[in-house]
C-alpha positions as CSV (number, residue, x, y, z in Angstrom):
1,M,-22.0,9.2,-28.0
2,I,-21.2,6.0,-26.9
3,T,-22.4,2.8,-28.7
4,Y,-22.6,-0.8,-27.7
5,Q,-21.7,-3.5,-29.8
6,I,-21.1,-7.4,-29.0
7,L,-17.3,-8.0,-30.0
8,N,-16.0,-11.0,-32.3
9,P,-12.5,-12.4,-32.1
10,E,-11.2,-10.4,-34.8
11,Q,-11.4,-7.6,-33.0
12,V,-9.2,-8.5,-30.5
13,N,-6.6,-6.1,-31.5
14,K,-9.0,-3.5,-29.9
15,L,-8.6,-4.4,-26.4
16,T,-5.3,-2.5,-26.6
17,E,-7.1,0.9,-27.4
18,I,-8.0,0.7,-23.6
19,D,-6.0,2.7,-20.9
20,R,-6.7,0.8,-17.7
21,S,-4.2,3.1,-15.9
22,E,-5.7,4.3,-13.0
23,H,-4.8,6.0,-9.1
24,I,-5.2,3.4,-6.5
25,D,-5.9,4.8,-3.0
26,L,-7.2,2.0,-1.3
27,T,-7.1,-1.8,-1.7
28,Y,-8.7,-4.6,0.0
29,E,-7.9,-7.8,1.5
30,M,-10.1,-10.7,2.8
31,K,-9.1,-12.1,6.2
32,D,-11.7,-14.4,8.4
33,G,-14.4,-13.7,6.1
34,K,-14.0,-10.2,6.5
35,I,-13.6,-7.3,3.8
36,M,-10.0,-5.3,5.4
37,E,-9.2,-2.0,3.9
38,L,-5.4,-1.3,3.2
39,N,-3.9,2.1,2.4
40,S,-2.7,2.2,-1.2
41,N,-1.2,5.2,-2.7
42,H,0.4,4.4,-5.7
43,E,-0.1,4.6,-9.9
44,C,-1.1,1.9,-11.7
45,P,0.0,2.0,-15.0
46,T,-1.9,0.5,-18.3
47,W,-1.0,-2.9,-19.6
48,T,2.5,-4.1,-20.6
49,E,2.6,-6.0,-23.7
50,D,2.6,-9.2,-21.9
51,M,-0.7,-8.6,-19.5
52,M,-1.9,-7.7,-22.8
53,K,-1.1,-10.6,-24.8
54,E,-2.8,-12.6,-21.5
55,I,-6.2,-10.3,-21.6
56,Q,-6.1,-11.1,-25.4
57,E,-5.7,-14.8,-25.3
58,R,-8.5,-14.9,-22.2
59,Y,-10.7,-13.0,-24.5
60,L,-10.5,-15.5,-27.5
61,H,-10.8,-18.2,-25.4
62,E,-14.0,-17.3,-23.8
63,L,-15.2,-16.0,-27.3
64,H,-14.1,-19.6,-29.0
65,N,-15.7,-21.3,-26.3
66,G,-19.4,-20.1,-26.4
67,G,-18.9,-16.6,-23.9
68,L,-19.8,-13.1,-24.9
69,A,-17.7,-10.0,-25.3
70,I,-19.5,-6.2,-25.3
71,G,-17.5,-3.2,-26.2
72,A,-18.6,0.3,-25.7
73,F,-17.5,2.3,-28.5
74,D,-16.6,6.2,-28.7
75,G,-16.8,6.8,-32.5
76,G,-14.3,3.8,-34.0
77,T,-12.2,3.6,-30.3
78,L,-13.3,0.9,-28.4
79,V,-13.3,2.7,-24.6
80,A,-14.9,-0.3,-22.9
81,F,-15.4,-3.8,-22.8
82,G,-16.7,-6.8,-20.5
83,V,-16.5,-10.7,-21.1
84,L,-18.9,-13.1,-20.0
85,A,-17.3,-16.5,-19.4
86,H,-18.8,-19.7,-20.8
87,R,-18.8,-22.1,-18.4
88,F,-21.2,-22.5,-15.2
89,R,-19.9,-22.8,-11.7
90,G,-20.4,-23.2,-8.5
91,L,-22.1,-26.0,-6.3
92,N,-25.6,-25.8,-8.7
93,N,-23.3,-24.9,-11.9
94,N,-25.8,-21.7,-11.7
95,R,-23.1,-19.2,-12.1
96,L,-21.6,-17.4,-14.9
97,Q,-18.3,-15.2,-14.5
98,I,-17.9,-11.7,-15.1
99,D,-14.2,-12.7,-16.8
100,L,-13.0,-9.6,-18.1
101,M,-14.4,-5.6,-17.3
102,Y,-12.7,-2.8,-18.4
103,V,-13.4,1.0,-18.8
104,D,-10.9,3.3,-20.2
105,R,-9.5,5.8,-17.7
106,K,-11.1,8.5,-19.4
107,Y,-14.6,7.3,-19.3
108,R,-15.1,6.0,-16.3
109,R,-17.9,7.1,-13.5
110,Q,-20.4,7.7,-16.8
111,G,-22.4,4.7,-16.5
112,I,-20.4,3.1,-19.2
113,G,-19.5,0.2,-17.1
114,T,-22.6,-0.1,-15.4
115,R,-24.5,-0.9,-18.9
116,I,-22.1,-3.4,-19.8
117,F,-22.4,-5.4,-16.7
118,N,-26.6,-5.2,-17.2
119,M,-26.0,-6.4,-20.5
120,L,-23.5,-9.3,-19.8
121,G,-26.3,-10.0,-16.7
122,D,-29.3,-10.2,-19.4
123,E,-27.3,-12.4,-21.4
124,A,-26.1,-14.5,-18.3
125,R,-29.8,-14.7,-17.4
126,G,-31.2,-15.7,-20.7
127,R,-28.4,-18.4,-20.6
128,G,-30.1,-19.9,-17.6
129,A,-27.3,-18.5,-14.8
130,E,-29.1,-17.6,-11.3
131,Y,-25.7,-15.6,-10.4
132,L,-22.9,-13.5,-11.7
133,Y,-19.5,-14.6,-10.1
134,I,-16.9,-12.0,-9.9
135,S,-13.5,-12.3,-9.4
136,S,-12.9,-8.6,-8.6
137,T,-9.3,-7.2,-8.5
138,E,-8.7,-5.7,-5.2
139,T,-8.6,-2.4,-5.9
140,K,-11.1,0.2,-4.0
141,S,-12.4,1.2,-7.5
142,A,-13.5,-2.5,-9.2
143,V,-14.8,-3.6,-5.7
144,S,-16.9,-0.1,-5.1
145,F,-18.1,-0.7,-8.9
146,Y,-19.6,-4.2,-8.3
147,R,-21.2,-3.4,-4.9
148,S,-22.8,-0.2,-6.3
149,N,-23.8,-2.7,-9.1
150,G,-25.5,-5.2,-6.4
151,S,-22.8,-7.8,-5.7
152,Q,-21.8,-9.0,-2.2
153,I,-18.8,-10.7,-1.0
154,T,-19.3,-14.4,-1.5
155,K,-18.8,-17.4,1.1
156,D,-18.6,-19.9,-1.6
157,I,-15.7,-18.9,-3.3
158,D,-14.4,-20.4,-6.7
159,E,-11.4,-22.5,-5.9
160,E,-10.2,-22.3,-9.4
161,L,-10.3,-18.8,-9.5
162,F,-9.4,-18.1,-6.0
163,N,-6.1,-20.2,-6.8
164,K,-5.5,-17.9,-10.3
165,E,-6.2,-14.8,-8.9
166,P,-5.5,-15.4,-4.4
167,K,-5.6,-11.8,-3.9
168,D,-9.0,-10.9,-5.6
169,I,-12.5,-9.9,-4.0
170,H,-14.6,-12.9,-4.8
171,M,-18.2,-11.6,-5.1
172,I,-21.6,-12.4,-6.8
173,V,-24.7,-10.9,-7.6
174,K,-28.1,-12.7,-8.2
175,L,-29.7,-12.3,-11.3
């Protein structure tokens, strides 16, 4: 049985339990405001040590500054987590970002990510946000996940997030 809980900074090492690997058959690219499909046939491995360090630093940064992390557990093992960033974004400061969202390879397509996404959306709404902002990795699986949860491509791209991840697909969802 999967259980959900708010994560704290002391649980940062639990993030290493997630296997983020996946087979990527399709990626997307934004061109002139339109989403283009690109065939891709490769295996994306789980995190390297450096990548995990960066993920853990982002996690801790958000939690120490008022962000929120929710984890899904199978027994004592973390199988998914999502992080709601602390800072409001957008022209009207009415958007909160989903900063991190990962589901272990063995636990995908079971509704776990959707449950975390909805819980983070409820929290964002409770904090006064009108939208969630997503800077999604360009893979078909990630973009399809966010789209299936009501997200749409946005033309109002956050410049700071775009500069960090220029290949990401930028989306919003109304809360």
